[in-house]
N, CA, C and O atoms as CSV, one atom per row, in Angstrom:
chain,resi,resn,atom,element,x,y,z
A,1,MET,N,N,89.512,114.862,113.238
A,1,MET,CA,C,88.626,114.119,113.940
A,1,MET,C,C,88.781,112.659,113.513
A,1,MET,O,O,89.043,111.791,114.346
A,2,LEU,N,N,88.628,112.401,112.278
A,2,LEU,CA,C,88.649,110.953,111.862
A,2,LEU,C,C,89.985,110.314,112.067
A,2,LEU,O,O,89.962,109.104,112.297
A,3,VAL,N,N,91.098,110.889,112.026
A,3,VAL,CA,C,92.283,110.324,112.309
A,3,VAL,C,C,92.382,110.045,113.691
A,3,VAL,O,O,92.816,108.941,114.020
A,4,MET,N,N,91.983,111.028,114.726
A,4,MET,CA,C,92.143,110.613,116.030
A,4,MET,C,C,91.129,109.593,116.447
A,4,MET,O,O,91.370,108.884,117.424
A,5,GLY,N,N,90.048,109.472,115.799
A,5,GLY,CA,C,89.007,108.158,115.973
A,5,GLY,C,C,89.772,106.980,115.502
A,5,GLY,O,O,89.813,106.082,116.343
A,6,TYR,N,N,90.383,106.735,114.403
A,6,TYR,CA,C,91.015,105.606,113.988
A,6,TYR,C,C,92.118,105.295,114.996
A,6,TYR,O,O,92.223,104.153,115.445
A,7,LEU,N,N,92.970,106.308,115.374
A,7,LEU,CA,C,94.030,105.856,116.411
A,7,LEU,C,C,93.291,105.512,117.756
A,7,LEU,O,O,93.797,104.676,118.505
A,8,ALA,N,N,92.241,106.063,118.048
A,8,ALA,CA,C,91.605,105.447,119.478
A,8,ALA,C,C,91.159,103.896,119.062
A,8,ALA,O,O,91.324,102.924,119.798
A,9,ILE,N,N,90.639,103.865,117.908
A,9,ILE,CA,C,90.097,102.352,117.761
A,9,ILE,C,C,91.387,101.494,117.748
A,9,ILE,O,O,91.350,100.410,118.331
A,10,GLY,N,N,92.456,101.864,117.169
A,10,GLY,CA,C,93.714,100.887,117.111
A,10,GLY,C,C,94.131,100.811,118.501
A,10,GLY,O,O,94.408,99.669,118.867
A,11,LEU,N,N,94.246,101.727,119.368
A,11,LEU,CA,C,94.750,101.575,120.752
A,11,LEU,C,C,93.951,100.807,121.425
A,11,LEU,O,O,94.473,99.899,122.072
A,12,ARG,N,N,92.518,100.962,121.450
A,12,ARG,CA,C,91.789,100.069,122.096
A,12,ARG,C,C,91.734,98.578,121.582
A,12,ARG,O,O,91.471,97.667,122.368
A,13,THR,N,N,91.962,98.374,120.390
A,13,THR,CA,C,92.161,96.949,119.791
A,13,THR,C,C,93.489,96.497,120.348
A,13,THR,O,O,93.600,95.288,120.547
A,14,LEU,N,N,94.421,97.209,120.605
A,14,LEU,CA,C,95.667,96.699,121.059
A,14,LEU,C,C,95.598,96.326,122.610
A,14,LEU,O,O,96.214,95.398,123.134
A,15,ARG,N,N,94.788,97.165,123.209
A,15,ARG,CA,C,94.549,96.890,124.710
A,15,ARG,C,C,93.930,95.574,124.976
A,15,ARG,O,O,94.292,94.825,125.883
A,16,ARG,N,N,92.898,95.312,124.067
A,16,ARG,CA,C,92.132,94.173,124.225
A,16,ARG,C,C,92.871,92.823,123.972
A,16,ARG,O,O,92.559,91.818,124.610
A,17,HIS,N,N,93.875,92.817,123.010
A,17,HIS,CA,C,94.514,91.775,122.616
A,17,HIS,C,C,96.034,92.001,122.697
A,17,HIS,O,O,96.704,91.921,121.667
A,18,PRO,N,N,96.612,92.284,123.904
A,18,PRO,CA,C,97.972,92.602,124.044
A,18,PRO,C,C,99.116,91.539,123.655
A,18,PRO,O,O,100.225,91.812,123.197
A,19,ALA,N,N,98.577,90.223,123.952
A,19,ALA,CA,C,99.545,89.108,123.759
A,19,ALA,C,C,99.720,88.783,122.225
A,19,ALA,O,O,100.772,88.290,121.820
A,20,GLU,N,N,98.797,89.034,121.484
A,20,GLU,CA,C,98.884,88.703,119.970
A,20,GLU,C,C,100.035,89.555,119.400
A,20,GLU,O,O,100.183,90.724,119.758
A,21,SER,N,N,100.804,88.988,118.556
A,21,SER,CA,C,101.856,89.672,117.891
A,21,SER,C,C,101.316,90.075,116.565
A,21,SER,O,O,100.580,89.311,115.939
A,22,TRP,N,N,101.661,91.273,116.103
A,22,TRP,CA,C,101.233,91.835,114.934
A,22,TRP,C,C,102.231,91.535,113.685
A,22,TRP,O,O,103.411,91.851,113.839
A,23,ARG,N,N,101.893,91.040,112.655
A,23,ARG,CA,C,102.742,90.843,111.510
A,23,ARG,C,C,102.023,91.647,110.319
A,23,ARG,O,O,100.806,91.503,110.193
A,24,PRO,N,N,102.657,92.405,109.524
A,24,PRO,CA,C,102.143,92.975,108.517
A,24,PRO,C,C,101.674,91.996,107.406
A,24,PRO,O,O,102.335,90.982,107.178
A,25,PRO,N,N,100.601,92.270,106.748
A,25,PRO,CA,C,100.280,91.359,105.591
A,25,PRO,C,C,101.221,91.331,104.532
A,25,PRO,O,O,101.989,92.284,104.393
A,26,ARG,N,N,101.262,90.214,103.657
A,26,ARG,CA,C,102.297,90.128,102.717
A,26,ARG,C,C,102.297,91.202,101.705
A,26,ARG,O,O,103.353,91.489,101.141
A,27,ARG,N,N,101.169,91.837,101.421
A,27,ARG,CA,C,101.210,92.924,100.443
A,27,ARG,C,C,101.891,94.093,100.947
A,27,ARG,O,O,102.328,94.946,100.174
A,28,LEU,N,N,102.018,94.190,102.333
A,28,LEU,CA,C,102.728,95.385,102.870
A,28,LEU,C,C,104.261,95.063,103.299
A,28,LEU,O,O,105.021,95.922,103.744
A,29,ALA,N,N,104.598,93.727,103.104
A,29,ALA,CA,C,105.850,93.362,103.553
A,29,ALA,C,C,106.989,94.147,102.875
A,29,ALA,O,O,106.810,94.713,101.797
A,30,PRO,N,N,108.124,94.168,103.508
A,30,PRO,CA,C,109.216,94.930,102.936
A,30,PRO,C,C,109.900,94.066,101.678
A,30,PRO,O,O,109.513,92.957,101.309
A,31,ASP,N,N,110.840,94.713,101.191
A,31,ASP,CA,C,111.368,94.293,99.867
A,31,ASP,C,C,111.992,92.845,99.942
A,31,ASP,O,O,112.449,92.313,98.931
A,32,ALA,N,N,111.995,92.273,101.081
A,32,ALA,CA,C,112.466,90.924,101.298
A,32,ALA,C,C,111.617,90.012,100.458
A,32,ALA,O,O,112.129,89.079,99.840
A,33,ILE,N,N,110.246,90.280,100.422
A,33,ILE,CA,C,109.275,89.467,99.712
A,33,ILE,C,C,109.022,89.967,98.384
A,33,ILE,O,O,108.931,89.206,97.421
A,34,ARG,N,N,108.894,91.342,98.287
A,34,ARG,CA,C,108.707,91.924,96.879
A,34,ARG,C,C,109.897,92.778,96.455
A,34,ARG,O,O,110.322,93.738,97.099
A,35,ARG,N,N,110.369,92.342,95.345
A,35,ARG,CA,C,111.601,92.885,94.709
A,35,ARG,C,C,111.363,93.345,93.321
A,35,ARG,O,O,110.354,92.922,92.757
A,36,GLY,N,N,112.164,94.164,92.689
A,36,GLY,CA,C,112.105,94.437,91.358
A,36,GLY,C,C,111.596,95.833,90.892
A,36,GLY,O,O,110.925,96.487,91.690
A,37,TRP,N,N,111.840,96.287,89.775
A,37,TRP,CA,C,111.355,97.552,89.250
A,37,TRP,C,C,109.801,97.560,89.189
A,37,TRP,O,O,109.245,98.628,89.444
A,38,PRO,N,N,109.062,96.500,88.884
A,38,PRO,CA,C,107.631,96.752,88.667
A,38,PRO,C,C,107.092,96.935,90.057
A,38,PRO,O,O,106.122,97.693,90.067
A,39,CYS,N,N,107.440,96.454,91.254
A,39,CYS,CA,C,107.011,96.540,92.400
A,39,CYS,C,C,107.350,97.960,92.943
A,39,CYS,O,O,106.540,98.536,93.669
A,40,LEU,N,N,108.495,98.509,92.612
A,40,LEU,CA,C,108.935,99.816,93.182
A,40,LEU,C,C,108.120,100.823,92.352
A,40,LEU,O,O,107.588,101.762,92.943
A,41,ILE,N,N,107.991,100.691,91.048
A,41,ILE,CA,C,107.203,101.596,90.258
A,41,ILE,C,C,105.709,101.632,90.842
A,41,ILE,O,O,105.117,102.688,91.064
A,42,ARG,N,N,105.193,100.426,91.055
A,42,ARG,CA,C,103.729,100.369,91.518
A,42,ARG,C,C,103.687,101.012,93.027
A,42,ARG,O,O,102.664,101.624,93.335
A,43,GLN,N,N,104.532,100.925,93.784
A,43,GLN,CA,C,104.607,101.381,95.110
A,43,GLN,C,C,104.634,102.958,95.074
A,43,GLN,O,O,103.955,103.632,95.849
A,44,VAL,N,N,105.405,103.455,94.190
A,44,VAL,CA,C,105.657,104.858,93.958
A,44,VAL,C,C,104.338,105.666,93.402
A,44,VAL,O,O,103.874,106.728,93.816
A,45,VAL,N,N,103.903,104.859,92.380
A,45,VAL,CA,C,102.816,105.510,91.626
A,45,VAL,C,C,101.541,105.429,92.366
A,45,VAL,O,O,100.666,106.294,92.311
A,46,GLY,N,N,101.477,104.219,93.142
A,46,GLY,CA,C,100.206,104.163,94.065
A,46,GLY,C,C,100.271,105.258,95.149
A,46,GLY,O,O,99.225,105.832,95.451
A,47,THR,N,N,101.418,105.581,95.749
A,47,THR,CA,C,101.541,106.453,96.785
A,47,THR,C,C,101.230,107.781,96.295
A,47,THR,O,O,100.544,108.509,97.014
A,48,ALA,N,N,101.647,108.204,95.151
A,48,ALA,CA,C,101.444,109.446,94.431
A,48,ALA,C,C,99.927,109.693,94.047
A,48,ALA,O,O,99.414,110.804,94.174
A,49,VAL,N,N,99.304,108.691,93.613
A,49,VAL,CA,C,97.851,108.774,93.228
A,49,VAL,C,C,97.067,108.863,94.457
A,49,VAL,O,O,96.174,109.703,94.566
A,50,GLY,N,N,97.383,107.958,95.476
A,50,GLY,CA,C,96.680,108.059,96.817
A,50,GLY,C,C,96.755,109.568,97.484
A,50,GLY,O,O,95.806,110.130,98.031
A,51,GLY,N,N,97.987,110.065,97.334
A,51,GLY,CA,C,98.192,111.389,97.933
A,51,GLY,C,C,97.401,112.452,97.254
A,51,GLY,O,O,96.844,113.346,97.893
A,52,TYR,N,N,97.346,112.338,95.763
A,52,TYR,CA,C,96.577,113.232,94.990
A,52,TYR,C,C,95.157,113.252,95.301
A,52,TYR,O,O,94.574,114.325,95.458
A,53,VAL,N,N,94.545,112.094,95.402
A,53,VAL,CA,C,93.204,111.768,95.649
A,53,VAL,C,C,92.844,112.406,97.094
A,53,VAL,O,O,91.809,113.037,97.310
A,54,LEU,N,N,93.815,112.157,98.009
A,54,LEU,CA,C,93.340,112.660,99.354
A,54,LEU,C,C,93.463,114.246,99.396
A,54,LEU,O,O,92.637,114.927,100.004
A,55,LEU,N,N,94.532,114.786,98.721
A,55,LEU,CA,C,94.651,116.159,98.632
A,55,LEU,C,C,93.273,116.763,97.940
A,55,LEU,O,O,92.625,117.681,98.442
A,56,MET,N,N,92.980,116.186,96.872
A,56,MET,CA,C,91.719,116.707,96.110
A,56,MET,C,C,90.449,116.550,97.150
A,56,MET,O,O,89.594,117.435,97.204
A,57,ALA,N,N,90.387,115.522,97.866
A,57,ALA,CA,C,89.159,115.411,98.759
A,57,ALA,C,C,89.238,116.485,99.737
A,57,ALA,O,O,88.189,117.056,100.036
A,58,VAL,N,N,90.529,116.905,100.375
A,58,VAL,CA,C,90.538,118.035,101.087
A,58,VAL,C,C,90.313,119.321,100.554
A,58,VAL,O,O,89.848,120.230,101.242
A,59,ALA,N,N,90.640,119.457,99.281
A,59,ALA,CA,C,90.477,120.667,98.712
A,59,ALA,C,C,88.951,120.830,98.288
A,59,ALA,O,O,88.488,121.970,98.340
A,60,VAL,N,N,88.186,119.857,97.901
A,60,VAL,CA,C,86.950,119.884,97.529
A,60,VAL,C,C,86.175,120.142,98.886
A,60,VAL,O,O,85.242,120.944,98.905
A,61,GLY,N,N,86.547,119.495,99.954
A,61,GLY,CA,C,85.777,119.581,101.263
A,61,GLY,C,C,86.014,121.078,101.679
A,61,GLY,O,O,85.058,121.675,102.174
A,62,TYR,N,N,87.164,121.709,101.525
A,62,TYR,CA,C,87.368,123.031,101.877
A,62,TYR,C,C,86.554,123.955,101.105
A,62,TYR,O,O,85.928,124.870,101.641
A,63,TYR,N,N,86.553,123.718,99.789
A,63,TYR,CA,C,85.731,124.560,98.800
A,63,TYR,C,C,84.351,124.602,99.177
A,63,TYR,O,O,83.714,125.656,99.176
A,64,ARG,N,N,83.787,123.318,99.551
A,64,ARG,CA,C,82.324,123.140,99.683
A,64,ARG,C,C,81.919,123.521,101.077
A,64,ARG,O,O,80.786,123.929,101.333
A,65,GLY,N,N,82.874,123.380,101.979
A,65,GLY,CA,C,82.371,123.724,103.402
A,65,GLY,C,C,82.804,124.964,103.921
A,65,GLY,O,O,82.026,125.535,104.685
A,66,VAL,N,N,83.959,125.533,103.644
A,66,VAL,CA,C,84.467,126.694,104.214
A,66,VAL,C,C,84.574,127.880,103.343
A,66,VAL,O,O,84.092,128.963,103.676
A,67,ALA,N,N,85.242,127.677,102.153
A,67,ALA,CA,C,85.667,128.756,101.312
A,67,ALA,C,C,84.483,129.494,100.603
A,67,ALA,O,O,84.308,130.710,100.692
A,68,ARG,N,N,83.768,128.727,99.962
A,68,ARG,CA,C,82.572,129.316,99.046
A,68,ARG,C,C,83.146,130.289,97.922
A,68,ARG,O,O,82.557,131.310,97.568
A,69,ALA,N,N,84.412,129.841,97.380
A,69,ALA,CA,C,85.000,130.718,96.560
A,69,ALA,C,C,84.372,130.280,95.081
A,69,ALA,O,O,83.532,129.388,94.965
A,70,GLY,N,N,84.841,130.948,94.114
A,70,GLY,CA,C,84.496,130.646,92.755
A,70,GLY,C,C,84.869,129.395,92.150
A,70,GLY,O,O,85.763,128.728,92.670
A,71,PRO,N,N,84.285,129.004,91.111
A,71,PRO,CA,C,84.924,127.712,90.476
A,71,PRO,C,C,86.278,127.661,90.041
A,71,PRO,O,O,86.785,126.604,89.666
A,72,GLN,N,N,86.893,128.742,90.069
A,72,GLN,CA,C,88.302,128.843,89.482
A,72,GLN,C,C,89.107,128.283,90.577
A,72,GLN,O,O,90.230,127.886,90.268
A,73,PHE,N,N,88.688,128.169,91.949
A,73,PHE,CA,C,89.301,127.590,92.991
A,73,PHE,C,C,89.623,126.163,92.781
A,73,PHE,O,O,90.761,125.705,92.881
A,74,LEU,N,N,88.554,125.475,92.482
A,74,LEU,CA,C,88.830,124.097,92.288
A,74,LEU,C,C,89.701,123.720,91.117
A,74,LEU,O,O,90.499,122.784,91.092
A,75,ALA,N,N,89.421,124.633,90.086
A,75,ALA,CA,C,90.131,124.340,88.768
A,75,ALA,C,C,91.672,124.422,89.030
A,75,ALA,O,O,92.497,123.642,88.554
A,76,SER,N,N,91.960,125.562,89.920
A,76,SER,CA,C,93.395,125.843,90.241
A,76,SER,C,C,93.898,124.782,91.183
A,76,SER,O,O,95.082,124.451,91.114
A,77,ALA,N,N,93.122,124.249,92.022
A,77,ALA,CA,C,93.526,123.112,92.914
A,77,ALA,C,C,93.885,121.936,92.204
A,77,ALA,O,O,94.934,121.329,92.421
A,78,PHE,N,N,92.964,121.571,91.283
A,78,PHE,CA,C,93.230,120.432,90.467
A,78,PHE,C,C,94.459,120.430,89.590
A,78,PHE,O,O,95.130,119.409,89.441
A,79,THR,N,N,94.738,121.532,89.033
A,79,THR,CA,C,95.777,121.694,88.078
A,79,THR,C,C,97.051,121.996,88.886
A,79,THR,O,O,98.116,121.505,88.512
A,80,GLY,N,N,97.000,122.678,89.831
A,80,GLY,CA,C,98.225,122.955,90.648
A,80,GLY,C,C,98.765,121.609,91.347
A,80,GLY,O,O,99.953,121.297,91.427
A,81,ALA,N,N,97.778,120.940,91.791
A,81,ALA,CA,C,98.404,119.725,92.593
A,81,ALA,C,C,98.792,118.593,91.434
A,81,ALA,O,O,99.727,117.817,91.634
A,82,ALA,N,N,98.139,118.561,90.410
A,82,ALA,CA,C,98.784,117.826,89.415
A,82,ALA,C,C,100.094,118.222,88.912
A,82,ALA,O,O,100.979,117.383,88.743
A,83,THR,N,N,100.260,119.478,88.661
A,83,THR,CA,C,101.621,119.966,88.415
A,83,THR,C,C,102.640,119.703,89.421
A,83,THR,O,O,103.776,119.383,89.072
A,84,LEU,N,N,102.286,119.823,90.740
A,84,LEU,CA,C,103.131,119.350,91.746
A,84,LEU,C,C,103.620,117.926,91.744
A,84,LEU,O,O,104.799,117.589,91.857
A,85,ILE,N,N,102.594,117.135,91.604
A,85,ILE,CA,C,102.840,115.630,91.416
A,85,ILE,C,C,103.854,115.378,90.365
A,85,ILE,O,O,104.904,114.774,90.587
A,86,GLY,N,N,103.467,115.914,89.077
A,86,GLY,CA,C,104.398,115.742,87.898
A,86,GLY,C,C,105.795,116.164,88.258
A,86,GLY,O,O,106.723,115.451,87.876
A,87,ILE,N,N,106.051,117.299,88.984
A,87,ILE,CA,C,107.439,117.720,89.170
A,87,ILE,C,C,108.016,116.778,90.244
A,87,ILE,O,O,109.158,116.360,90.052
A,88,THR,N,N,107.346,116.394,91.365
A,88,THR,CA,C,107.909,115.652,92.386
A,88,THR,C,C,107.947,114.216,92.189
A,88,THR,O,O,108.764,113.594,92.869
A,89,LEU,N,N,107.180,113.555,91.348
A,89,LEU,CA,C,107.138,112.186,91.245
A,89,LEU,C,C,108.429,111.553,90.709
A,89,LEU,O,O,108.709,110.426,91.118
A,90,PRO,N,N,109.210,112.140,89.870
A,90,PRO,CA,C,110.641,111.548,89.570
A,90,PRO,C,C,111.595,111.773,90.648
A,90,PRO,O,O,112.573,111.032,90.742
A,91,LEU,N,N,111.405,112.720,91.466
A,91,LEU,CA,C,112.355,112.925,92.621
A,91,LEU,C,C,111.937,111.891,93.649
A,91,LEU,O,O,112.855,111.347,94.264
A,92,PHE,N,N,110.669,111.531,93.934
A,92,PHE,CA,C,110.165,110.686,94.947
A,92,PHE,C,C,110.565,109.226,94.452
A,92,PHE,O,O,110.970,108.398,95.268
A,93,PHE,N,N,110.444,108.936,93.128
A,93,PHE,CA,C,110.952,107.614,92.528
A,93,PHE,C,C,112.404,107.473,92.947
A,93,PHE,O,O,112.739,106.514,93.641
A,94,ILE,N,N,113.269,108.377,92.559
A,94,ILE,CA,C,114.685,108.293,92.779
A,94,ILE,C,C,115.020,108.102,94.159
A,94,ILE,O,O,115.837,107.228,94.451
A,95,ALA,N,N,114.422,108.900,95.151
A,95,ALA,CA,C,114.561,108.789,96.633
A,95,ALA,C,C,114.089,107.175,97.108
A,95,ALA,O,O,114.728,106.511,97.925
A,96,SER,N,N,113.027,106.780,96.519
A,96,SER,CA,C,112.510,105.496,96.911
A,96,SER,C,C,113.477,104.363,96.522
A,96,SER,O,O,113.725,103.413,97.266
A,97,TRP,N,N,114.023,104.547,95.249
A,97,TRP,CA,C,114.868,103.521,94.647
A,97,TRP,C,C,116.292,103.574,95.616
A,97,TRP,O,O,116.883,102.565,95.998
A,98,MET,N,N,116.629,104.734,95.866
A,98,MET,CA,C,117.908,104.769,96.866
A,98,MET,C,C,117.793,104.251,98.134
A,98,MET,O,O,118.775,103.702,98.633
A,99,VAL,N,N,116.646,104.340,98.806
A,99,VAL,CA,C,116.300,103.601,99.979
A,99,VAL,C,C,116.365,102.180,99.879
A,99,VAL,O,O,116.964,101.505,100.715
A,100,VAL,N,N,115.768,101.690,98.881
A,100,VAL,CA,C,115.574,100.214,98.593
A,100,VAL,C,C,116.992,99.791,98.266
A,100,VAL,O,O,117.298,98.689,98.721
A,101,ALA,N,N,117.889,100.408,97.597
A,101,ALA,CA,C,119.231,100.037,97.300
A,101,ALA,C,C,120.137,99.979,98.602
A,101,ALA,O,O,120.932,99.057,98.787
A,102,VAL,N,N,119.959,101.039,99.501
A,102,VAL,CA,C,120.651,100.952,100.687
A,102,VAL,C,C,120.341,99.893,101.648
A,102,VAL,O,O,121.173,99.383,102.398
A,103,ARG,N,N,118.930,99.548,101.578
A,103,ARG,CA,C,118.573,98.445,102.488
A,103,ARG,C,C,119.116,97.199,101.898
A,103,ARG,O,O,119.594,96.337,102.635
A,104,ARG,N,N,119.075,97.065,100.709
A,104,ARG,CA,C,119.520,95.765,100.181
A,104,ARG,C,C,121.010,95.629,100.384
A,104,ARG,O,O,121.494,94.525,100.633
A,105,ARG,N,N,121.713,96.660,100.292
A,105,ARG,CA,C,123.162,96.675,100.526
A,105,ARG,C,C,123.482,96.370,101.913
A,105,ARG,O,O,124.345,95.520,102.132
A,106,SER,N,N,122.827,97.023,102.986
A,106,SER,CA,C,123.076,96.712,104.195
A,106,SER,C,C,122.535,95.455,104.676
A,106,SER,O,O,123.078,95.008,105.687
A,107,ALA,N,N,121.602,94.804,104.180
A,107,ALA,CA,C,121.130,93.363,104.421
A,107,ALA,C,C,122.093,92.417,103.810
A,107,ALA,O,O,122.259,91.327,104.358
A,108,GLY,N,N,122.804,92.746,102.635
A,108,GLY,CA,C,123.827,91.775,102.156
A,108,GLY,C,C,125.033,91.883,102.883
A,108,GLY,O,O,125.803,90.923,102.852
A,109,ALA,N,N,125.351,92.981,103.590
A,109,ALA,CA,C,126.575,93.210,104.320
A,109,ALA,C,C,126.344,92.472,105.708
A,109,ALA,O,O,127.314,91.902,106.208
A,110,THR,N,N,125.282,92.450,106.274
A,110,THR,CA,C,125.023,91.729,107.518
A,110,THR,C,C,124.603,90.311,107.351
A,110,THR,O,O,124.341,89.627,108.341
A,111,GLY,N,N,124.531,89.862,106.201
A,111,GLY,CA,C,124.128,88.397,106.062
A,111,GLY,C,C,122.722,88.117,105.791
A,111,GLY,O,O,122.322,87.002,105.454
A,112,GLY,N,N,121.971,89.148,105.943
A,112,GLY,CA,C,120.464,88.951,106.125
A,112,GLY,C,C,119.819,88.794,104.723
A,112,GLY,O,O,118.604,88.623,104.618
């Protein structure tokens, strides 16, 4: 419901100001502005931590609102998700690095 509400607010804002062109803030800009290993590492780790926090919020909400399971449920959710992040973070980092490398190579080939 929250996601649908945010999407509705975004659509309503776009309808009120259709002539204004949207530009992403500099902090969200592509690698043309931000380059290097520190930026890539920060982006990957930030995405992983944000995803973990969101997953834990959903797990706690489910535990408190629906499941009413024993406390082992939350312990298992926290440790299981942390294990999943630990396994997938290196793979996500390599995939992100490959995307950045391909974008740079294609931008260099087109003269961009």
